N, CA and C atoms as a LAMMPS dump frame, in Angstrom:
ITEM: TIMESTEP
0
ITEM: NUMBER OF ATOMS
579
ITEM: BOX BOUNDS ff ff ff
-5.0000000000000000e+02 5.0000000000000000e+02
-5.0000000000000000e+02 5.0000000000000000e+02
-5.0000000000000000e+02 5.0000000000000000e+02
ITEM: ATOMS id mol type element x y z
1 1 1 N -224.196 66.781 -45.068
2 1 2 C -224.76 67.699 -46.642
3 1 3 C -224.317 66.483 -47.784
4 2 1 N -225.411 65.609 -48.198
5 2 2 C -225.616 64.168 -49.335
6 2 3 C -225.618 65.192 -51.094
7 3 1 N -225.632 65.506 -51.768
8 3 2 C -225.505 65.039 -52.96
9 3 3 C -226.502 64.438 -54.015
10 4 1 N -226.815 65.008 -55.137
11 4 2 C -227.997 64.117 -56.063
12 4 3 C -226.852 63.337 -56.677
13 5 1 N -226.791 61.399 -56.848
14 5 2 C -226.003 61.073 -58.026
15 5 3 C -226.227 61.116 -59.236
16 6 1 N -225.102 61.892 -60.368
17 6 2 C -225.246 62.294 -61.981
18 6 3 C -226.075 61.305 -62.176
19 7 1 N -227.116 61.467 -62.842
20 7 2 C -227.602 60.739 -64.038
21 7 3 C -226.064 59.555 -64.692
22 8 1 N -226.435 59.384 -65.746
23 8 2 C -225.471 58.261 -66.396
24 8 3 C -224.738 59.291 -67.385
25 9 1 N -225.037 59.878 -67.729
26 9 2 C -224.621 60.65 -69.222
27 9 3 C -223.772 62.012 -67.908
28 10 1 N -224.394 62.431 -67.611
29 10 2 C -224.447 63.445 -66.921
30 10 3 C -222.668 62.637 -66.411
31 11 1 N -222.504 61.933 -65.706
32 11 2 C -221.316 61.567 -64.763
33 11 3 C -220.588 60.832 -66.047
34 12 1 N -221.025 60.18 -67.381
35 12 2 C -219.706 60.541 -68.202
36 12 3 C -219.415 61.436 -69.203
37 13 1 N -219.962 62.249 -68.986
38 13 2 C -218.837 63.74 -68.966
39 13 3 C -218.534 64.115 -67.846
40 14 1 N -218.928 64.387 -67.13
41 14 2 C -217.924 64.397 -66.032
42 14 3 C -216.724 63.593 -66.198
43 15 1 N -216.623 62.545 -66.151
44 15 2 C -215.222 61.769 -66.148
45 15 3 C -214.56 61.923 -67.895
46 16 1 N -215.296 62.659 -68.9
47 16 2 C -214.427 62.705 -69.836
48 16 3 C -213.792 64.145 -69.748
49 17 1 N -214.411 64.756 -68.887
50 17 2 C -213.775 66.409 -68.505
51 17 3 C -212.669 65.765 -68.212
52 18 1 N -212.977 65.534 -66.6
53 18 2 C -211.864 64.982 -65.591
54 18 3 C -210.692 64.659 -66.842
55 19 1 N -210.822 63.311 -67.551
56 19 2 C -209.918 62.615 -68.577
57 19 3 C -209.547 64.021 -68.999
58 20 1 N -209.737 64.715 -70.379
59 20 2 C -209.328 65.473 -70.95
60 20 3 C -208.43 66.71 -69.829
61 21 1 N -208.842 66.963 -69.299
62 21 2 C -208.049 67.928 -68.21
63 21 3 C -206.954 67.355 -67.851
64 22 1 N -206.851 65.935 -67.418
65 22 2 C -206.122 64.954 -67.029
66 22 3 C -204.433 65.512 -67.551
67 23 1 N -204.75 64.74 -68.466
68 23 2 C -204.55 65.032 -69.766
69 23 3 C -203.696 66.368 -70.106
70 24 1 N -204.074 67.267 -70.281
71 24 2 C -203.6 68.693 -70.55
72 24 3 C -203.098 69.094 -69.716
73 25 1 N -203.026 68.65 -67.852
74 25 2 C -202.09 68.996 -67.215
75 25 3 C -200.7 68.204 -67.5
76 26 1 N -200.7 66.467 -67.775
77 26 2 C -200.117 66.068 -68.097
78 26 3 C -198.809 66.777 -68.997
79 27 1 N -199.192 66.664 -69.852
80 27 2 C -198.278 67.637 -71.16
81 27 3 C -198.05 69.239 -71.025
82 28 1 N -198.668 69.764 -69.703
83 28 2 C -197.999 70.986 -69.281
84 28 3 C -199.283 72.029 -70.087
85 29 1 N -200.126 71.88 -70.261
86 29 2 C -201.681 73.388 -71.384
87 29 3 C -202.008 73.661 -70.207
88 30 1 N -201.629 74.793 -69.828
89 30 2 C -203.116 75.362 -69.353
90 30 3 C -204.007 75.452 -68.9
91 31 1 N -205.347 74.842 -67.974
92 31 2 C -206.729 74.388 -67.759
93 31 3 C -207.557 75.94 -68.599
94 32 1 N -207.884 75.679 -69.97
95 32 2 C -208.58 76.927 -70.02
96 32 3 C -210.089 75.573 -70.497
97 33 1 N -211.532 76.33 -69.416
98 33 2 C -212.432 75.506 -69.228
99 33 3 C -212.905 75.389 -71.14
100 34 1 N -213.488 76.459 -71.623
101 34 2 C -213.25 76.183 -73.467
102 34 3 C -212.332 75.136 -74.153
103 35 1 N -211.691 74.811 -74.11
104 35 2 C -210.539 74.337 -73.928
105 35 3 C -210.563 73.402 -74.379
106 36 1 N -211.378 72.725 -72.612
107 36 2 C -211.318 71.382 -72.274
108 36 3 C -212.933 70.602 -73.145
109 37 1 N -214.243 71.931 -72.602
110 37 2 C -214.811 71.495 -73.486
111 37 3 C -214.311 70.695 -74.799
112 38 1 N -213.614 71.142 -75.95
113 38 2 C -213.979 71.467 -76.99
114 38 3 C -213.194 69.691 -77.245
115 39 1 N -212.048 69.788 -76.17
116 39 2 C -211.602 68.143 -76.378
117 39 3 C -212.009 67.631 -76.011
118 40 1 N -213.017 67.876 -74.596
119 40 2 C -213.682 66.236 -74.522
120 40 3 C -215.015 66.282 -75.449
121 41 1 N -215.29 67.168 -76.432
122 41 2 C -216.707 66.647 -77.469
123 41 3 C -217.588 67.193 -76.421
124 42 1 N -217.632 68.112 -75.765
125 42 2 C -218.646 68.55 -75.207
126 42 3 C -219.061 69.912 -74.906
127 43 1 N -219.892 70.91 -75.073
128 43 2 C -220.664 71.735 -74.856
129 43 3 C -219.924 73.329 -73.43
130 44 1 N -219.827 73.761 -73.605
131 44 2 C -218.715 74.384 -72.87
132 44 3 C -219.563 75.282 -71.724
133 45 1 N -221.006 74.906 -71.803
134 45 2 C -222.144 74.525 -70.377
135 45 3 C -221.913 73.603 -69.55
136 46 1 N -221.564 72.715 -70.359
137 46 2 C -221.431 71.385 -69.505
138 46 3 C -220.32 71.314 -68.721
139 47 1 N -219.682 71.238 -69.136
140 47 2 C -218.022 71.643 -67.863
141 47 3 C -218.016 72.375 -67.278
142 48 1 N -219.148 74.516 -67.303
143 48 2 C -219.302 75.042 -66.404
144 48 3 C -220.228 74.73 -65.334
145 49 1 N -220.839 73.195 -65.969
146 49 2 C -222.2 73.054 -64.906
147 49 3 C -221.477 71.915 -63.798
148 50 1 N -220.098 71.259 -64.408
149 50 2 C -219.745 70.702 -63.724
150 50 3 C -218.618 71.052 -62.855
151 51 1 N -217.526 73.089 -62.953
152 51 2 C -216.428 72.899 -62.502
153 51 3 C -216.629 74.973 -62.427
154 52 1 N -216.515 75.404 -62.15
155 52 2 C -217.414 76.561 -62.273
156 52 3 C -215.667 76.74 -62.706
157 53 1 N -214.984 76.755 -62.306
158 53 2 C -212.973 77.984 -62.987
159 53 3 C -212.251 76.497 -62.853
160 54 1 N -211.713 77.166 -63.874
161 54 2 C -210.146 75.726 -63.834
162 54 3 C -209.342 75.427 -62.807
163 55 1 N -209.518 75.942 -61.726
164 55 2 C -209.37 76.296 -59.891
165 55 3 C -210.04 74.938 -59.88
166 56 1 N -210.654 74.879 -59.627
167 56 2 C -211.736 73.644 -59.212
168 56 3 C -211.484 72.048 -60.313
169 57 1 N -211.437 72.385 -62.141
170 57 2 C -211.041 71.068 -62.845
171 57 3 C -209.413 70.188 -62.072
172 58 1 N -208.899 72.091 -62.154
173 58 2 C -207.419 71.083 -61.29
174 58 3 C -207.401 71.052 -59.759
175 59 1 N -208.039 71.084 -58.812
176 59 2 C -208.252 70.733 -58.228
177 59 3 C -208.511 69.223 -57.985
178 60 1 N -210.332 68.556 -58.48
179 60 2 C -210.46 67.538 -59.333
180 60 3 C -209.362 66.723 -59.749
181 61 1 N -208.689 67.065 -61.215
182 61 2 C -207.775 66.086 -61.124
183 61 3 C -206.616 65.668 -60.064
184 62 1 N -206.6 66.723 -59.405
185 62 2 C -205.15 66.124 -58.04
186 62 3 C -205.466 66.158 -56.759
187 63 1 N -207.353 65.754 -57.123
188 63 2 C -208.091 64.89 -55.697
189 63 3 C -207.713 63.068 -55.077
190 64 1 N -207.359 62.172 -56.648
191 64 2 C -206.929 60.769 -56.218
192 64 3 C -205.42 61.098 -55.987
193 65 1 N -204.707 61.785 -55.846
194 65 2 C -203.007 61.76 -55.331
195 65 3 C -203.246 62.437 -53.975
196 66 1 N -203.882 63.462 -53.888
197 66 2 C -204.222 64.022 -52.124
198 66 3 C -204.84 62.806 -51.545
199 67 1 N -205.938 61.852 -51.808
200 67 2 C -206.859 61.148 -51.274
201 67 3 C -205.231 59.834 -50.773
202 68 1 N -205.276 59.93 -51.761
203 68 2 C -203.355 58.388 -52.318
204 68 3 C -202.388 59.266 -50.654
205 69 1 N -202.37 60.046 -50.261
206 69 2 C -201.319 60.783 -49.691
207 69 3 C -201.932 60.818 -48.352
208 70 1 N -202.931 61.207 -48.436
209 70 2 C -203.846 61.441 -47.052
210 70 3 C -204.133 60.15 -46.735
211 71 1 N -204.248 59.233 -47.237
212 71 2 C -204.251 58.298 -46.928
213 71 3 C -202.65 56.992 -45.996
214 72 1 N -201.861 57.091 -46.493
215 72 2 C -200.405 57.155 -46.316
216 72 3 C -199.981 57.222 -45.438
217 73 1 N -200.802 59.511 -45.047
218 73 2 C -199.972 60.662 -43.228
219 73 3 C -201.039 58.92 -42.32
220 74 1 N -202.343 58.574 -42.592
221 74 2 C -202.736 57.601 -41.422
222 74 3 C -201.729 56.881 -40.956
223 75 1 N -201.23 55.809 -42.289
224 75 2 C -200.66 54.672 -41.691
225 75 3 C -199.201 55.28 -41.467
226 76 1 N -198.261 56.56 -41.811
227 76 2 C -197.053 56.174 -41.08
228 76 3 C -197.624 56.778 -39.882
229 77 1 N -198.715 57.691 -39.464
230 77 2 C -199.424 57.704 -37.901
231 77 3 C -198.827 56.821 -37.312
232 78 1 N -199.391 56.135 -38.106
233 78 2 C -199.8 54.372 -36.947
234 78 3 C -198.551 53.57 -37.037
235 79 1 N -197.227 54.64 -37.005
236 79 2 C -195.678 53.61 -37.192
237 79 3 C -195.183 54.11 -36.241
238 80 1 N -195.058 53.615 -35.135
239 80 2 C -194.003 53.399 -33.472
240 80 3 C -192.474 54.522 -34.076
241 81 1 N -192.196 54.098 -34.817
242 81 2 C -190.802 54.522 -35.753
243 81 3 C -191.013 56.252 -35.644
244 82 1 N -190.486 56.992 -35.124
245 82 2 C -191.188 58.485 -35.75
246 82 3 C -189.526 59.007 -36.168
247 83 1 N -188.779 58.449 -36.176
248 83 2 C -188.278 59.431 -38.013
249 83 3 C -188.477 58.684 -38.979
250 84 1 N -188.842 56.649 -38.852
251 84 2 C -188.98 56.252 -40.121
252 84 3 C -190.682 56.224 -40.758
253 85 1 N -191.743 57.146 -39.979
254 85 2 C -192.403 57.141 -39.986
255 85 3 C -192.273 58.699 -40.93
256 86 1 N -191.559 59.644 -40.676
257 86 2 C -191.243 61.147 -40.972
258 86 3 C -190.972 61.075 -42.543
259 87 1 N -189.426 60.578 -42.084
260 87 2 C -189.25 60.157 -43.57
261 87 3 C -189.243 59.462 -44.511
262 88 1 N -190.431 58.222 -44.099
263 88 2 C -191.532 57.412 -45.574
264 88 3 C -192.159 58.68 -45.949
265 89 1 N -192.77 59.164 -44.927
266 89 2 C -194.061 60.437 -45.548
267 89 3 C -193.753 61.172 -46.368
268 90 1 N -192.917 61.869 -46.262
269 90 2 C -191.825 62.815 -47.354
270 90 3 C -191.277 62.022 -48.422
271 91 1 N -190.812 61.334 -48.27
272 91 2 C -190.865 60.675 -49.254
273 91 3 C -191.79 60.264 -50.61
274 92 1 N -192.819 59.752 -49.698
275 92 2 C -194.165 59.809 -50.814
276 92 3 C -194.256 60.913 -51.25
277 93 1 N -194.82 62.146 -50.591
278 93 2 C -194.863 62.808 -50.628
279 93 3 C -193.706 63.396 -51.629
280 94 1 N -192.596 63.788 -51.816
281 94 2 C -192.037 63.803 -53.193
282 94 3 C -192.292 63.938 -54.206
283 95 1 N -192.525 61.871 -54.29
284 95 2 C -192.575 61.045 -55.054
285 95 3 C -193.996 61.406 -55.384
286 96 1 N -195.144 61.735 -54.902
287 96 2 C -196.229 62.361 -55.703
288 96 3 C -195.837 63.66 -56.316
289 97 1 N -195.315 64.538 -55.628
290 97 2 C -194.694 65.815 -56.475
291 97 3 C -194.44 66.064 -57.6
292 98 1 N -193.459 65.491 -57.686
293 98 2 C -192.333 64.577 -58.854
294 98 3 C -193.643 64.212 -60.052
295 99 1 N -194.418 62.902 -59.728
296 99 2 C -194.848 62.232 -60.576
297 99 3 C -196.364 62.55 -60.937
298 100 1 N -196.792 63.517 -60.24
299 100 2 C -198.547 64.205 -60.343
300 100 3 C -197.985 66.215 -60.759
301 101 1 N -198.166 66.205 -62.094
302 101 2 C -198.242 68.023 -61.592
303 101 3 C -199.09 68.645 -61.546
304 102 1 N -200.132 68.24 -61.605
305 102 2 C -201.561 68.91 -61.034
306 102 3 C -200.927 69.53 -58.976
307 103 1 N -200.542 68.229 -58.423
308 103 2 C -200.376 68.169 -57.232
309 103 3 C -199.525 69.526 -56.821
310 104 1 N -198.962 70.6 -57.262
311 104 2 C -197.639 71.369 -56.544
312 104 3 C -198.364 72.871 -56.444
313 105 1 N -199.304 73.287 -58.262
314 105 2 C -199.822 74.004 -57.855
315 105 3 C -201.016 74.169 -57.336
316 106 1 N -202.072 73.185 -56.387
317 106 2 C -202.898 72.189 -56.104
318 106 3 C -202.23 73.174 -54.74
319 107 1 N -201.708 72.416 -53.771
320 107 2 C -201.121 72.194 -52.229
321 107 3 C -200.391 74.17 -52.383
322 108 1 N -200.141 74.417 -53.119
323 108 2 C -199.437 75.781 -53.391
324 108 3 C -200.376 76.954 -53.091
325 109 1 N -201.616 76.708 -53.582
326 109 2 C -202.904 77.884 -53.636
327 109 3 C -202.981 78.344 -52.664
328 110 1 N -203.924 79.239 -52.635
329 110 2 C -204.081 80.104 -50.992
330 110 3 C -205.348 79.396 -50.591
331 111 1 N -205.337 79.405 -51.476
332 111 2 C -207.365 79.027 -51.98
333 111 3 C -207.76 78.371 -52.53
334 112 1 N -208.522 77.312 -52.16
335 112 2 C -209.001 76.906 -53.053
336 112 3 C -210.688 76.504 -53.014
337 113 1 N -210.481 76.331 -53.975
338 113 2 C -211.883 76.127 -54.541
339 113 3 C -212.94 74.763 -54.605
340 114 1 N -212.723 74.399 -53.8
341 114 2 C -212.836 72.757 -52.879
342 114 3 C -212.779 72.552 -52.05
343 115 1 N -214.093 72.01 -51.044
344 115 2 C -214.337 71.893 -49.794
345 115 3 C -212.971 70.72 -49.823
346 116 1 N -213.05 69.672 -50.46
347 116 2 C -212.601 68.416 -50.559
348 116 3 C -211.128 68.733 -50.87
349 117 1 N -210.724 69.665 -51.633
350 117 2 C -209.379 70.253 -51.433
351 117 3 C -208.972 70.552 -50.123
352 118 1 N -209.829 71.489 -49.338
353 118 2 C -209.582 72.28 -47.711
354 118 3 C -209.95 70.873 -46.927
355 119 1 N -209.938 69.826 -47.256
356 119 2 C -210.214 68.745 -46.193
357 119 3 C -208.855 68.275 -46.371
358 120 1 N -208.461 67.708 -47.542
359 120 2 C -207.171 67.128 -47.918
360 120 3 C -206.619 67.767 -47.719
361 121 1 N -206.244 68.841 -47.869
362 121 2 C -205.025 69.534 -47.404
363 121 3 C -204.367 70.088 -46.31
364 122 1 N -205.626 70.283 -45.467
365 122 2 C -205.279 70.374 -44.667
366 122 3 C -204.943 69.17 -43.588
367 123 1 N -205.364 68.265 -43.728
368 123 2 C -205.598 66.671 -43.29
369 123 3 C -203.913 66.523 -43.44
370 124 1 N -203.107 66.516 -44.86
371 124 2 C -201.839 66.581 -45.068
372 124 3 C -200.966 66.954 -44.058
373 125 1 N -201.261 68.603 -44.121
374 125 2 C -200.775 69.523 -42.916
375 125 3 C -200.789 69.091 -41.605
376 126 1 N -202.208 68.41 -40.823
377 126 2 C -201.936 68.121 -39.814
378 126 3 C -201.122 67.017 -39.504
379 127 1 N -200.436 66.118 -40.504
380 127 2 C -200.062 64.928 -40.324
381 127 3 C -198.506 64.94 -40.388
382 128 1 N -198.03 66.139 -41.736
383 128 2 C -197.07 66.273 -41.666
384 128 3 C -196.494 67.269 -40.309
385 129 1 N -197.022 68.22 -39.21
386 129 2 C -196.998 68.78 -38.455
387 129 3 C -196.883 67.704 -37.49
388 130 1 N -197.424 66.596 -37.45
389 130 2 C -197.233 64.917 -36.002
390 130 3 C -196.619 64.604 -36.191
391 131 1 N -196.382 64.307 -37.644
392 131 2 C -195.184 63.835 -37.435
393 131 3 C -193.428 63.904 -37.109
394 132 1 N -193.871 65.848 -37.992
395 132 2 C -192.142 66.086 -37.378
396 132 3 C -192.306 66.286 -35.716
397 133 1 N -193.353 66.828 -35.096
398 133 2 C -193.065 66.785 -33.584
399 133 3 C -193.002 65.83 -32.994
400 134 1 N -194.026 64.507 -33.029
401 134 2 C -192.886 63.452 -33.13
402 134 3 C -191.711 63.533 -32.55
403 135 1 N -191.159 62.834 -34.108
404 135 2 C -190.234 63.114 -34.073
405 135 3 C -188.776 64.135 -33.858
406 136 1 N -189.23 65.684 -33.207
407 136 2 C -188.332 66.563 -32.401
408 136 3 C -188.568 65.712 -30.862
409 137 1 N -190.078 65.483 -30.405
410 137 2 C -190.401 64.49 -29.419
411 137 3 C -189.218 63.755 -28.966
412 138 1 N -189.264 63.167 -30.351
413 138 2 C -187.236 61.902 -29.624
414 138 3 C -186.571 62.12 -30.071
415 139 1 N -186.553 63.589 -30.143
416 139 2 C -185.063 63.631 -30.614
417 139 3 C -184.228 63.207 -31.525
418 140 1 N -184.474 62.992 -32.491
419 140 2 C -184.248 63.134 -33.708
420 140 3 C -183.71 63.602 -34.899
421 141 1 N -184.576 64.614 -34.531
422 141 2 C -184.877 66.278 -35.589
423 141 3 C -184.288 67.412 -34.393
424 142 1 N -184.134 67.866 -36.424
425 142 2 C -183.285 69.463 -35.236
426 142 3 C -184.089 69.664 -34.684
427 143 1 N -183.866 70.526 -33.199
428 143 2 C -185.493 71.277 -32.273
429 143 3 C -185.382 72.264 -33.047
430 144 1 N -184.641 72.775 -34.118
431 144 2 C -185.113 74.373 -34.996
432 144 3 C -185.706 74.34 -36.237
433 145 1 N -186.741 73.389 -36.713
434 145 2 C -186.862 72.33 -37.483
435 145 3 C -188.338 72.938 -37.068
436 146 1 N -188.652 73.951 -37.784
437 146 2 C -190.325 73.672 -37.421
438 146 3 C -191.837 73.154 -38.99
439 147 1 N -192.544 72.8 -38.18
440 147 2 C -193.715 72.341 -38.966
441 147 3 C -193.914 73.652 -40.336
442 148 1 N -193.991 74.913 -40.395
443 148 2 C -194.054 75.638 -41.569
444 148 3 C -192.918 75.782 -41.841
445 149 1 N -191.453 74.481 -41.782
446 149 2 C -190.812 74.808 -43.226
447 149 3 C -190.755 73.274 -43.854
448 150 1 N -191.139 72.508 -43.273
449 150 2 C -191.86 71.272 -43.759
450 150 3 C -192.236 71.391 -45.06
451 151 1 N -193.337 72.462 -45.651
452 151 2 C -193.856 72.785 -47.213
453 151 3 C -192.733 73.129 -48.242
454 152 1 N -192.403 74.391 -48.048
455 152 2 C -191.466 74.924 -48.529
456 152 3 C -189.794 74.107 -48.923
457 153 1 N -189.625 73.156 -47.599
458 153 2 C -188.331 72.377 -48.495
459 153 3 C -188.96 71.641 -49.581
460 154 1 N -189.942 70.966 -48.671
461 154 2 C -190.301 69.868 -50.114
462 154 3 C -191.017 70.34 -51.466
463 155 1 N -191.543 71.478 -51.29
464 155 2 C -191.478 72.058 -52.952
465 155 3 C -190.869 72.575 -53.206
466 156 1 N -189.207 73.119 -52.533
467 156 2 C -187.979 73.298 -53.289
468 156 3 C -187.344 71.819 -53.984
469 157 1 N -187.368 71.247 -52.768
470 157 2 C -187.426 69.361 -53.831
471 157 3 C -187.819 69.357 -55.025
472 158 1 N -189.265 69.344 -55.499
473 158 2 C -190.25 68.785 -56.523
474 158 3 C -189.413 69.633 -57.286
475 159 1 N -189.136 71.471 -57.389
476 159 2 C -188.774 72.457 -58.094
477 159 3 C -187.902 72.075 -58.754
478 160 1 N -186.615 71.032 -58.261
479 160 2 C -185.341 71.019 -58.054
480 160 3 C -185.215 69.582 -59.485
481 161 1 N -186.37 68.981 -58.752
482 161 2 C -186.117 68.464 -60.025
483 161 3 C -186.37 67.994 -61.32
484 162 1 N -187.538 69.319 -60.976
485 162 2 C -188.253 69.578 -61.897
486 162 3 C -186.849 70.305 -63.045
487 163 1 N -186.18 71.098 -62.313
488 163 2 C -185.901 71.876 -63.362
489 163 3 C -184.116 71.615 -63.407
490 164 1 N -184.077 70.447 -63.009
491 164 2 C -182.746 69.381 -63.107
492 164 3 C -183.064 68.143 -62.973
493 165 1 N -183.768 67.498 -62.58
494 165 2 C -184.401 66.225 -62.765
495 165 3 C -184.045 65.343 -63.932
496 166 1 N -183.295 65.704 -64.829
497 166 2 C -182.764 65.242 -66.001
498 166 3 C -184.341 64.565 -66.888
499 167 1 N -184.37 63.324 -67.097
500 167 2 C -185.579 62.66 -68.437
501 167 3 C -186.673 62.59 -66.903
502 168 1 N -187.579 62.422 -67.153
503 168 2 C -188.376 61.651 -66.573
504 168 3 C -188.751 60.17 -66.005
505 169 1 N -187.554 59.328 -66.641
506 169 2 C -187.58 58.447 -65.747
507 169 3 C -186.422 58.963 -65.01
508 170 1 N -185.837 59.242 -64.97
509 170 2 C -184.742 59.429 -64.114
510 170 3 C -185.484 60.404 -62.207
511 171 1 N -186.271 61.02 -63.12
512 171 2 C -186.918 62.27 -62.215
513 171 3 C -187.096 61.403 -60.294
514 172 1 N -187.67 60.196 -60.556
515 172 2 C -187.838 60.194 -58.648
516 172 3 C -186.713 59.781 -57.917
517 173 1 N -185.428 58.881 -59.502
518 173 2 C -183.926 58.773 -58.257
519 173 3 C -183.423 60.04 -58.368
520 174 1 N -183.375 61.254 -58.746
521 174 2 C -183.112 62.439 -57.99
522 174 3 C -183.871 62.788 -57.057
523 175 1 N -185.234 62.799 -57.209
524 175 2 C -185.956 63.205 -55.509
525 175 3 C -184.991 63.114 -54.638
526 176 1 N -185.225 60.871 -55.015
527 176 2 C -184.581 60.482 -53.545
528 176 3 C -183.494 61.215 -53.507
529 177 1 N -182.253 61.336 -53.961
530 177 2 C -181.336 61.302 -53.68
531 177 3 C -181.325 63.029 -53.072
532 178 1 N -182.234 64.247 -53.874
533 178 2 C -182.621 65.362 -52.643
534 178 3 C -183.118 65.111 -51.707
535 179 1 N -183.887 64.509 -51.509
536 179 2 C -184.888 64.37 -50.164
537 179 3 C -183.345 63.619 -49.355
538 180 1 N -182.71 63.069 -49.687
539 180 2 C -181.361 62.125 -48.999
540 180 3 C -181.202 63.032 -48.3
541 181 1 N -180.925 63.501 -49.104
542 181 2 C -179.375 65.2 -48.409
543 181 3 C -180.851 66.021 -47.411
544 182 1 N -181.647 65.667 -47.889
545 182 2 C -181.937 67.173 -46.926
546 182 3 C -182.12 66.37 -45.456
547 183 1 N -182.907 65.409 -45.838
548 183 2 C -183.509 64.263 -44.507
549 183 3 C -181.577 64.773 -43.756
550 184 1 N -180.416 64.087 -44.504
551 184 2 C -179.936 64.549 -43.714
552 184 3 C -179.387 65.727 -43.015
553 185 1 N -179.673 66.22 -43.563
554 185 2 C -179.199 67.037 -42.446
555 185 3 C -181.011 67.759 -42.029
556 186 1 N -181.839 67.191 -41.795
557 186 2 C -182.771 67.593 -40.797
558 186 3 C -182.633 66.946 -39.547
559 187 1 N -181.81 65.19 -39.58
560 187 2 C -181.498 64.65 -37.875
561 187 3 C -180.44 65.09 -37.456
562 188 1 N -180.982 64.946 -36.18
563 188 2 C -180.341 65.775 -35.08
564 188 3 C -179.307 65.745 -35.105
565 189 1 N -178.661 63.766 -34.754
566 189 2 C -177.257 62.971 -34.993
567 189 3 C -177.575 62.424 -36.074
568 190 1 N -176.492 62.73 -37.513
569 190 2 C -176.452 61.556 -38.088
570 190 3 C -176.531 60.483 -38.314
571 191 1 N -176.998 59.665 -38.604
572 191 2 C -177.483 58.085 -38.364
573 191 3 C -175.615 57.509 -38.642
574 192 1 N -175.009 56.807 -38.001
575 192 2 C -174.354 55.813 -37.698
576 192 3 C -173.945 55.006 -39.766
577 193 1 N -172.696 55.363 -39.919
578 193 2 C -172.35 54.504 -41.053
579 193 3 C -172.293 53.486 -40.623
């Protein structure tokens, strides 16, 4: 299905709406389409024409991060080092969760507003499952760990970092430390020191 390109003024409005939404999400303000319209200097109808729901707008804000993770996942799948690929993918994922506050609510949502979000989330889950399966087959991951365990574990780290991670500047270091602890527990045998 092809879409008709937006007129230049409509594209500018859409970009302005997304930029305002990004700023609101980053400051922790819930997205209300009327507020977005006011801050973007557009009519409410303009916002609703582009984004039927706040969820659709939030997913649009999160899309660049989801796309970057999906691209990284493809690279991780090409890595023959099964443990290293899984570790690198999970590291990149937790960094994204800590660095982009739009990601957690979008990935945790049971329903998606946009088909693109469904496509990206499906790709990410598939990548995580494949990387875990490869590592388990290679004997580097505990055999009792299932693909369904990965998302809650990663969300747990992101949540713990947001609650206990210190200053925003310290959060990535805290996330790395928490992830290293988790990864140590996931290994079938601890790495030689």
